[in-house]
C-alpha positions as CSV (number, residue, x, y, z in Angstrom):
1,M,99.0,59.4,-109.3
2,T,96.1,60.8,-107.2
3,K,95.5,64.5,-106.4
4,L,96.5,63.6,-102.8
5,Q,99.9,62.5,-103.9
6,N,100.1,65.6,-106.2
7,C,99.1,67.9,-103.3
8,L,101.9,66.5,-101.1
9,E,104.2,65.4,-103.8
10,D,106.7,68.2,-103.3
11,F,106.2,68.4,-99.5
12,Q,109.1,67.1,-97.5
13,I,110.3,67.8,-94.0
14,Y,113.7,67.3,-92.3
15,V,113.0,65.7,-88.9
16,G,115.4,65.9,-86.0
17,T,114.8,66.2,-82.3
18,Y,115.3,68.9,-79.8
19,G,117.4,66.5,-77.6
20,K,119.9,65.8,-80.4
21,Y,119.9,69.5,-81.4
22,N,120.6,70.6,-77.8
23,S,123.5,68.0,-77.7
24,G,125.0,69.6,-80.8
25,S,123.7,67.2,-83.5
26,I,121.3,68.0,-86.3
27,Y,120.9,64.3,-87.2
28,G,117.7,63.6,-88.9
29,E,116.2,62.6,-92.2
30,W,114.2,64.1,-95.0
31,L,110.7,62.6,-95.2
32,Q,108.4,62.9,-98.2
33,L,104.8,63.3,-96.9
34,S,103.3,61.7,-100.0
35,N,105.0,58.4,-99.0
36,Y,102.7,58.1,-95.9
37,S,98.9,57.8,-95.9
38,S,98.3,59.5,-92.6
39,Y,99.8,61.8,-89.9
40,D,99.9,58.8,-87.6
41,E,101.9,56.8,-90.1
42,L,104.3,59.7,-90.5
43,L,104.6,60.0,-86.7
44,E,105.5,56.3,-86.4
45,V,108.3,56.7,-89.0
46,M,109.6,59.7,-87.1
47,R,109.6,57.6,-83.8
48,E,111.4,54.8,-85.6
49,L,114.0,57.2,-87.0
50,H,114.8,58.5,-83.5
51,Q,114.1,55.4,-81.4
52,D,117.5,55.8,-79.7
53,E,116.0,58.6,-77.6
54,G,112.9,57.0,-76.2
55,E,110.4,59.8,-76.0
56,S,111.6,62.2,-78.7
57,E,110.4,65.7,-79.0
58,F,110.5,66.1,-82.8
59,M,111.9,69.2,-84.4
60,I,111.0,70.1,-88.0
61,Q,114.4,71.6,-88.9
62,D,113.7,72.3,-92.5
63,Y,110.9,71.9,-95.0
64,E,110.1,72.2,-98.7
65,C,106.5,72.7,-99.7
66,S,104.0,74.9,-101.5
67,E,103.5,78.4,-100.2
68,F,99.8,77.3,-99.7
69,F,100.7,75.1,-96.7
70,I,102.9,77.8,-95.1
71,K,100.2,80.4,-95.5
72,Q,97.6,78.1,-94.1
73,K,99.9,77.7,-91.0
74,L,100.2,74.0,-91.5
75,I,104.0,74.0,-91.4
76,S,106.5,76.4,-89.8
77,E,109.8,76.1,-88.2
78,C,109.5,73.2,-85.7
79,H,105.8,72.6,-86.4
80,L,103.8,70.3,-88.6
81,S,100.0,70.4,-88.1
82,A,98.3,67.1,-87.4
83,D,95.6,68.3,-89.8
84,I,97.9,68.2,-92.8
85,Y,96.6,64.9,-94.2
86,K,92.9,65.8,-93.5
87,I,93.4,69.0,-95.5
88,A,95.3,67.2,-98.2
89,E,92.3,64.8,-98.4
90,Q,89.8,67.7,-98.8
91,I,92.0,69.0,-101.6
92,N,92.1,65.5,-103.1
93,N,88.3,65.2,-102.9
94,S,87.7,68.6,-104.6
95,D,87.1,68.9,-108.4
96,Y,90.2,71.1,-108.8
97,D,93.9,70.5,-109.5
98,F,96.1,71.7,-106.7
99,K,97.6,74.4,-108.9
100,V,94.2,76.0,-109.3
101,I,93.6,75.9,-105.5
102,E,97.1,77.5,-104.9
103,A,96.3,80.2,-107.5
104,Y,93.0,81.0,-105.9
105,A,94.4,81.1,-102.4
106,E,97.1,83.5,-103.6
107,C,94.5,85.7,-105.3
108,M,92.6,85.8,-102.0
109,S,95.8,86.6,-100.1
110,Y,95.2,83.3,-98.2
111,Y,92.2,84.9,-96.5
112,Y,90.4,81.6,-95.9
113,K,91.5,79.8,-92.7
114,D,89.2,76.8,-93.5
115,V,90.1,74.9,-96.6
116,E,86.4,73.8,-97.1
117,D,85.3,77.4,-97.2
118,L,88.1,78.2,-99.7
119,L,87.0,75.3,-101.9
120,D,83.4,76.4,-101.8
121,S,84.3,79.9,-102.7
122,L,86.6,78.7,-105.5
123,S,83.7,76.7,-107.1
124,D,81.7,79.9,-107.3
125,S,84.4,82.0,-108.9
126,Y,86.7,79.8,-111.1
127,Y,86.6,80.6,-114.8
128,G,89.5,78.5,-116.2
129,E,93.0,78.7,-117.5
130,Y,94.0,81.2,-120.1
131,S,97.4,82.3,-121.6
132,S,96.6,86.0,-121.2
133,D,94.1,88.6,-120.0
134,E,93.3,89.4,-123.6
135,D,92.5,85.7,-124.4
136,F,90.4,85.5,-121.2
137,A,88.5,88.7,-122.1
138,Q,87.8,87.6,-125.6
139,E,86.5,84.2,-124.5
140,I,84.3,85.5,-121.7
141,L,82.8,88.3,-123.9
142,E,82.2,85.9,-126.8
143,Q,80.6,83.3,-124.5
144,D,78.2,85.7,-122.9
145,G,77.1,87.2,-126.2
146,S,78.6,90.6,-125.7
147,I,80.4,90.3,-129.0
148,P,78.0,89.6,-131.9
149,E,78.8,86.5,-134.0
150,N,78.4,88.5,-137.2
151,L,80.6,91.4,-136.2
152,P,81.6,93.4,-139.4
153,S,85.2,92.9,-140.5
154,Y,85.9,96.7,-140.4
155,I,85.3,96.8,-136.6
156,Y,88.3,95.9,-134.5
157,I,88.4,95.4,-130.8
158,D,91.3,96.6,-128.7
159,W,91.6,93.4,-126.6
160,E,94.4,94.9,-124.4
161,T,92.2,97.8,-123.2
162,T,89.1,95.7,-123.0
163,A,90.9,93.1,-120.9
164,R,92.4,95.8,-118.6
165,H,88.9,97.1,-117.9
166,L,87.3,93.6,-117.6
167,M,90.0,92.6,-115.1
168,Y,88.6,95.0,-112.5
169,D,85.9,92.3,-111.9
170,Y,88.3,89.3,-112.1
171,M,91.6,88.2,-110.7
172,S,94.3,85.8,-111.9
173,S,97.3,83.9,-110.8
174,N,99.6,81.7,-112.8
175,G,97.1,81.8,-115.8
176,Y,94.1,80.8,-113.7
177,Y,91.2,83.2,-113.7
178,F,88.6,83.9,-111.0
179,K,85.6,86.3,-110.5
180,N,86.1,88.9,-107.7
């Protein structure tokens, strides 16, 4: 399974039409975005689904997806951006798992409007996945030489306090760590 499929794996929309809705019907169907290779292919399936109407005005009546897509304003009630597959492809072509990208976007309060800028910034600040702030602090300080290799056994480091202070310069979400 490719990253593109992973990125859109849990992304599905319920597609009806305004015409049917205004006539009292919510008839539609759930469509899984990862089943289609492009927005045009998805659009064609939507047309086939509602071919009884001729020129349908599609209505996204419900959706299930990552908060990332919502915060990037790619999906909302009654709207699906035509850029969804282009953005999914950018994510696919990145060196990062989608969960890392989601975590970084959350840490940045979804500040970046352009996914390419988000990915560039992510590459400069990603430090990895750790099970706790203490594990992160210990690994970072050991790697950069702040903790001597021959530290005497009678010296103990309070990793909880050290991590708390170190985290002023870092941020984390779902176990992924980034430099501020």
